[in-house]
SETORVO-499523 format. One record per residue: x negated, y negated, z negated of N, C-alpha, C in turn; residue in one letter. Coordinates in steps of 0.05 Angstrom, whole numbers, always signed. Layout:
REM residues N
((X; Y; Z); (X; Y; Z); (X; Y; Z); A) ...
***
This chain:
REM residues 180
((-1233; +512; +974); (-1239; +529; +998); (-1263; +548; +994); M) ((-1279; +540; +979); (-1303; +558; +971); (-1293; +585; +956); Q) ((-1274; +580; +938); (-1265; +602; +924); (-1249; +624; +940); T) ((-1234; +614; +960); (-1220; +630; +979); (-1241; +647; +995); I) ((-1263; +635; +1004); (-1283; +648; +1020); (-1298; +668; +1001); A) ((-1301; +661; +976); (-1315; +680; +958); (-1296; +706; +954); N) ((-1270; +702; +951); (-1252; +723; +945); (-1250; +741; +971); V) ((-1249; +729; +995); (-1247; +744; +1020); (-1276; +760; +1022); V) ((-1296; +747; +1015); (-1321; +763; +1019); (-1323; +783; +999); G) ((-1313; +782; +974); (-1311; +800; +956); (-1295; +825; +963); G) ((-1269; +817; +974); (-1254; +840; +985); (-1267; +855; +1009); V) ((-1281; +841; +1026); (-1296; +857; +1048); (-1318; +875; +1035); L) ((-1331; +865; +1016); (-1352; +882; +1004); (-1340; +906; +991); V) ((-1317; +902; +977); (-1302; +924; +963); (-1293; +944; +983); F) ((-1283; +936; +1007); (-1274; +954; +1026); (-1296; +970; +1039); V) ((-1319; +958; +1040); (-1344; +971; +1050); (-1353; +993; +1031); L) ((-1352; +986; +1005); (-1358; +1004; +983); (-1338; +1029; +982); F) ((-1312; +1022; +987); (-1291; +1042; +987); (-1296; +1062; +1012); W) ((-1302; +1050; +1033); (-1309; +1068; +1057); (-1335; +1086; +1049); L) ((-1354; +1074; +1038); (-1380; +1086; +1029); (-1374; +1110; +1010); L) ((-1355; +1104; +992); (-1348; +1125; +970); (-1336; +1148; +985); A) ((-1316; +1143; +1002); (-1304; +1165; +1017); (-1323; +1182; +1034); R) ((-1344; +1167; +1047); (-1364; +1181; +1062); (-1382; +1200; +1044); F) ((-1391; +1185; +1023); (-1409; +1203; +1005); (-1393; +1225; +991); V) ((-1368; +1223; +983); (-1351; +1244; +973); (-1351; +1266; +993); R) ((-1344; +1261; +1020); (-1342; +1281; +1038); (-1368; +1295; +1043); N) ((-1391; +1279; +1045); (-1416; +1289; +1050); (-1423; +1309; +1026); L) ((-1419; +1299; +1004); (-1428; +1317; +978); (-1410; +1342; +977); A) ((-1384; +1342; +985); (-1367; +1362; +985); (-1378; +1383; +1005); S) ((-1383; +1375; +1027); (-1397; +1394; +1047); (-1421; +1407; +1040); R) ((-1440; +1391; +1026); (-1465; +1399; +1017); (-1459; +1420; +993); A) ((-1444; +1414; +977); (-1438; +1433; +955); (-1426; +1459; +962); L) ((-1408; +1459; +984); (-1395; +1480; +995); (-1417; +1500; +1008); A) ((-1435; +1487; +1021); (-1457; +1505; +1032); (-1473; +1519; +1012); R) ((-1476; +1508; +987); (-1489; +1520; +967); (-1473; +1540; +953); R) ((-1449; +1546; +961); (-1430; +1565; +948); (-1424; +1557; +918); S) ((-1421; +1532; +913); (-1416; +1525; +888); (-1385; +1527; +878); M) ((-1383; +1534; +855); (-1353; +1537; +844); (-1337; +1511; +852); R) ((-1312; +1518; +859); (-1293; +1495; +867); (-1291; +1474; +846); G) ((-1286; +1481; +821); (-1285; +1460; +800); (-1306; +1443; +794); D) ((-1331; +1456; +795); (-1356; +1441; +793); (-1360; +1420; +818); A) ((-1354; +1431; +841); (-1359; +1414; +864); (-1336; +1392; +864); A) ((-1314; +1396; +854); (-1294; +1376; +853); (-1302; +1354; +834); L) ((-1313; +1362; +809); (-1321; +1343; +790); (-1344; +1326; +800); L) ((-1361; +1340; +812); (-1385; +1324; +823); (-1377; +1303; +844); A) ((-1360; +1311; +863); (-1352; +1293; +883); (-1334; +1270; +873); T) ((-1318; +1277; +854); (-1303; +1256; +842); (-1319; +1236; +826); R) ((-1339; +1247; +810); (-1357; +1228; +796); (-1371; +1210; +816); A) ((-1382; +1221; +835); (-1396; +1203; +858); (-1377; +1184; +869); L) ((-1352; +1189; +874); (-1332; +1171; +884); (-1326; +1148; +864); Y) ((-1321; +1156; +841); (-1317; +1136; +819); (-1342; +1118; +814); V) ((-1363; +1128; +815); (-1388; +1111; +812); (-1389; +1091; +834); V) ((-1386; +1098; +860); (-1388; +1082; +882); (-1367; +1062; +880); V) ((-1344; +1070; +873); (-1321; +1051; +871); (-1325; +1030; +848); I) ((-1336; +1040; +828); (-1342; +1022; +803); (-1362; +1001; +810); G) ((-1384; +1011; +827); (-1403; +990; +835); (-1390; +970; +854); V) ((-1373; +979; +872); (-1360; +963; +891); (-1341; +942; +874); G) ((-1329; +951; +854); (-1311; +932; +837); (-1329; +912; +826); S) ((-1351; +920; +814); (-1368; +900; +803); (-1379; +879; +822); F) ((-1384; +890; +847); (-1393; +870; +869); (-1373; +852; +877); M) ((-1349; +865; +878); (-1323; +845; +885); (-1322; +823; +864); F) ((-1322; +828; +838); (-1320; +808; +818); (-1343; +790; +819); V) ((-1367; +799; +824); (-1392; +782; +824); (-1388; +763; +849); T) ((-1382; +772; +871); (-1377; +755; +895); (-1355; +736; +891); I) ((-1331; +746; +883); (-1308; +730; +880); (-1312; +707; +861); A) ((-1326; +711; +838); (-1330; +693; +819); (-1355; +674; +826); L) ((-1372; +686; +844); (-1395; +670; +851); (-1417; +670; +829); G) ((-1416; +689; +814); (-1436; +691; +791); (-1447; +717; +789); S) ((-1474; +720; +791); (-1487; +745; +792); (-1487; +756; +763); G) ((-1486; +739; +744); (-1487; +749; +715); (-1463; +768; +708); I) ((-1443; +764; +719); (-1416; +778; +715); (-1421; +808; +724); V) ((-1432; +811; +745); (-1438; +840; +756); (-1458; +854; +738); G) ((-1478; +840; +731); (-1499; +852; +715); (-1486; +859; +686); V) ((-1472; +840; +675); (-1458; +844; +649); (-1439; +869; +651); T) ((-1424; +870; +670); (-1404; +893; +675); (-1421; +922; +676); G) ((-1439; +921; +692); (-1456; +947; +693); (-1468; +954; +667); V) ((-1480; +932; +653); (-1492; +939; +625); (-1472; +948; +605); L) ((-1447; +935; +605); (-1425; +943; +589); (-1418; +971; +593); L) ((-1413; +977; +619); (-1406; +1006; +625); (-1426; +1026; +616); A) ((-1451; +1020; +621); (-1472; +1036; +611); (-1474; +1041; +579); A) ((-1468; +1019; +567); (-1468; +1020; +537); (-1445; +1038; +526); A) ((-1422; +1033; +538); (-1398; +1049; +529); (-1404; +1078; +535); V) ((-1412; +1085; +557); (-1418; +1113; +564); (-1439; +1126; +548); T) ((-1461; +1112; +542); (-1483; +1124; +527); (-1477; +1125; +499); S) ((-1460; +1109; +485); (-1453; +1111; +460); (-1430; +1128; +453); L) ((-1407; +1124; +467); (-1383; +1135; +462); (-1380; +1165; +471); G) ((-1390; +1170; +495); (-1388; +1194; +508); (-1413; +1213; +513); L) ((-1433; +1205; +496); (-1457; +1219; +498); (-1457; +1250; +500); Q) ((-1444; +1261; +478); (-1443; +1290; +478); (-1427; +1303; +501); D) ((-1404; +1290; +506); (-1386; +1300; +525); (-1400; +1299; +554); L) ((-1412; +1275; +559); (-1426; +1273; +584); (-1451; +1294; +587); V) ((-1466; +1298; +564); (-1483; +1317; +563); (-1474; +1345; +570); K) ((-1450; +1353; +557); (-1441; +1379; +564); (-1432; +1383; +592); N) ((-1420; +1365; +604); (-1410; +1364; +633); (-1435; +1364; +650); Y) ((-1454; +1349; +646); (-1478; +1350; +663); (-1492; +1377; +659); V) ((-1494; +1387; +635); (-1507; +1413; +634); (-1490; +1434; +646); S) ((-1464; +1432; +643); (-1445; +1451; +657); (-1450; +1452; +685); G) ((-1454; +1428; +697); (-1458; +1426; +726); (-1485; +1440; +734); F) ((-1505; +1436; +718); (-1529; +1449; +728); (-1527; +1481; +719); Y) ((-1514; +1489; +700); (-1510; +1518; +693); (-1493; +1530; +717); V) ((-1474; +1519; +726); (-1457; +1527; +748); (-1475; +1527; +775); L) ((-1490; +1507; +779); (-1504; +1505; +804); (-1529; +1524; +804); M) ((-1543; +1528; +780); (-1567; +1545; +783); (-1559; +1575; +779); E) ((-1535; +1579; +770); (-1524; +1607; +768); (-1542; +1627; +751); K) ((-1555; +1614; +730); (-1571; +1629; +713); (-1554; +1647; +692); N) ((-1529; +1637; +686); (-1510; +1651; +668); (-1484; +1656; +684); V) ((-1477; +1681; +687); (-1456; +1689; +704); (-1436; +1707; +686); R) ((-1414; +1708; +696); (-1392; +1724; +682); (-1402; +1753; +680); V) ((-1401; +1766; +657); (-1412; +1793; +653); (-1439; +1796; +641); G) ((-1454; +1773; +642); (-1480; +1774; +629); (-1478; +1775; +599); D) ((-1497; +1789; +586); (-1499; +1788; +557); (-1517; +1767; +552); L) ((-1508; +1747; +536); (-1523; +1722; +528); (-1527; +1721; +498); V) ((-1552; +1712; +491); (-1556; +1707; +462); (-1570; +1677; +461); E) ((-1557; +1660; +446); (-1566; +1633; +442); (-1557; +1624; +415); T) ((-1572; +1609; +400); (-1565; +1595; +377); (-1555; +1612; +356); G) ((-1563; +1637; +354); (-1553; +1658; +336); (-1525; +1670; +342); G) ((-1517; +1668; +365); (-1494; +1678; +376); (-1500; +1698; +399); Y) ((-1486; +1720; +401); (-1491; +1738; +422); (-1462; +1747; +433); R) ((-1461; +1748; +460); (-1435; +1758; +471); (-1438; +1759; +500); G) ((-1418; +1772; +512); (-1416; +1772; +542); (-1400; +1750; +552); V) ((-1411; +1737; +572); (-1399; +1714; +584); (-1374; +1723; +598); V) ((-1350; +1710; +592); (-1322; +1716; +602); (-1316; +1692; +622); T) ((-1324; +1669; +617); (-1319; +1645; +633); (-1338; +1624; +630); D) ((-1348; +1612; +652); (-1364; +1588; +653); (-1349; +1565; +663); V) ((-1345; +1543; +648); (-1330; +1519; +657); (-1350; +1497; +656); R) ((-1340; +1476; +663); (-1357; +1451; +664); (-1369; +1441; +638); M) ((-1352; +1442; +617); (-1359; +1435; +589); (-1369; +1456; +571); R) ((-1358; +1480; +573); (-1363; +1501; +553); (-1365; +1526; +569); V) ((-1377; +1547; +555); (-1380; +1575; +566); (-1368; +1592; +546); T) ((-1350; +1610; +554); (-1337; +1629; +534); (-1351; +1656; +535); Y) ((-1356; +1664; +511); (-1370; +1693; +505); (-1351; +1710; +490); L) ((-1353; +1735; +494); (-1338; +1754; +476); (-1358; +1769; +461); R) ((-1354; +1765; +431); (-1374; +1779; +415); (-1370; +1808; +417); G) ((-1387; +1824; +400); (-1388; +1852; +396); (-1361; +1861; +387); A) ((-1349; +1848; +369); (-1322; +1857; +357); (-1299; +1846; +370); R) ((-1302; +1835; +394); (-1281; +1823; +409); (-1275; +1795; +401); G) ((-1289; +1782; +386); (-1284; +1754; +379); (-1293; +1736; +401); D) ((-1279; +1713; +405); (-1286; +1694; +425); (-1305; +1673; +416); M) ((-1327; +1667; +430); (-1347; +1647; +423); (-1347; +1627; +440); I) ((-1344; +1600; +434); (-1344; +1579; +454); (-1370; +1564; +450); V) ((-1388; +1562; +469); (-1414; +1553; +468); (-1413; +1525; +488); V) ((-1418; +1502; +476); (-1419; +1479; +494); (-1444; +1483; +513); P) ((-1441; +1475; +537); (-1461; +1481; +558); (-1488; +1466; +555); N) ((-1486; +1444; +536); (-1511; +1431; +527); (-1531; +1449; +513); G) ((-1516; +1469; +496); (-1533; +1490; +484); (-1546; +1509; +503); E) ((-1532; +1517; +524); (-1541; +1536; +542); (-1565; +1524; +558); L) ((-1561; +1497; +565); (-1580; +1485; +582); (-1606; +1475; +569); F) ((-1602; +1468; +543); (-1624; +1455; +529); (-1639; +1471; +508); G) ((-1632; +1497; +506); (-1645; +1514; +487); (-1653; +1540; +498); K) ((-1670; +1554; +485); (-1677; +1582; +496); (-1654; +1599; +499); T) ((-1651; +1615; +518); (-1628; +1631; +525); (-1639; +1659; +533); L) ((-1627; +1680; +521); (-1635; +1708; +528); (-1612; +1719; +544); V) ((-1617; +1725; +570); (-1594; +1736; +588); (-1601; +1765; +595); V) ((-1583; +1783; +592); (-1588; +1810; +599); (-1564; +1823; +607); S) ((-1565; +1848; +616); (-1541; +1863; +626); (-1527; +1873; +602); E) ((-1499; +1870; +602); (-1483; +1878; +580); (-1478; +1908; +582); A) ((-1476; +1923; +558); (-1466; +1950; +559); (-1439; +1954; +568); P) ((-1430; +1974; +580); (-1402; +1976; +591); (-1380; +1972; +570); P) ((-1384; +1980; +544); (-1362; +1979; +525); (-1364; +1955; +507); D) ((-1381; +1934; +514); (-1387; +1913; +497); (-1362; +1896; +493); W) ((-1357; +1888; +468); (-1336; +1869; +460); (-1307; +1881; +461); G) ((-1305; +1908; +461); (-1278; +1920; +462); (-1263; +1917; +433); S) ((-1281; +1911; +414); (-1272; +1912; +385); (-1267; +1938; +373); G) ((-1271; +1959; +388); (-1267; +1986; +378); (-1290; +2001; +369); L) ((-1316; +1987; +372); (-1339; +2004; +367); (-1339; +2016; +338); E) ((-1333; +1998; +319); (-1334; +2006; +291); (-1315; +2029; +285); G) ((-1290; +2028; +295); (-1271; +2048; +288); (-1277; +2073; +303); A) ((-1289; +2073; +326); (-1296; +2098; +341); (-1318; +2113; +327); Q) ((-1336; +2097; +316); (-1359; +2110; +304); (-1360; +2111; +272); H) ((-1339; +2101; +260); (-1340; +2100; +230); (-1312; +2109; +222); D) ((-1305; +2136; +216); (-1281; +2144; +209); (-1271; +2134; +183); P) ((-1290; +2125; +166); (-1281; +2116; +139); (-1270; +2089; +139); D) ((-1268; +2075; +161); (-1256; +2048; +163); (-1226; +2050; +161); Q) ((-1215; +2074; +167); (-1185; +2077; +165); (-1169; +2060; +186); G) ((-1184; +2057; +209); (-1170; +2043; +232); (-1161; +2062; +253); V) ((-1137; +2062; +262); (-1126; +2080; +281); (-1133; +2068; +310); E) ((-1145; +2081; +327); (-1152; +2075; +353); (-1130; +2080; +371); V) ((-1120; +2058; +384); (-1098; +2061; +402); (-1106; +2057; +431); V) ((-1103; +2075; +447); (-1110; +2072; +475); (-1095; +2049; +488); A) ((-1112; +2035; +504); (-1100; +2011; +516); (-1092; +2015; +543); R) 
***
C-alpha cells in the first residue's frame, strides 16, 4: 500500500513539474521575444529550460516513487558528470553562441578578426559563426572562440571577400575576371 502511495505521489509531483516546465518555457519565450532575440536562439533557450525542468521532475518522481532520496541525488550527479565530461566543448560553444546572439556584439556584415583569422560575418548560429575571408574562403569559427578570446570587430570594406581582389589588381596572375 505504501508503494502505491509513493508512486501516486511521484506522479503528482511530476505533473506539477510538467506544468511548471510549460509555464517557464512560455515565460522565457515572451521575455526573449521582447529582447528581439533571434528565433533559433530563443527556441534553443526555451527548449533547454523545458528539458531541465522536466529532467528535475523525472528525478523527483523516481525519488518519491522509490522512497529513497539517494536515487535522485545520484541521478542528478550522473547527469552532471556525463554533461561535463562528454559534451563540454559542445555545450561551451552553444552557451557562447547564446550570449553572442543575445549581446549582438557580432553581426552579419561585420569584419571580425580572431585567433589569426579575419573575415566578414556571413552567418551567426548557435554553435558556430561563419566568416568569408579576403579571397572568398569560408572560415568556421566556434562561438567559444568569439566569446572567450579577444575579438576585433570593425566595418567591412564594400568589396571584401569577393575573391577577385588579386585578379583585378595584379594582371600577371593570368586570371580572367568574369562579371557576376
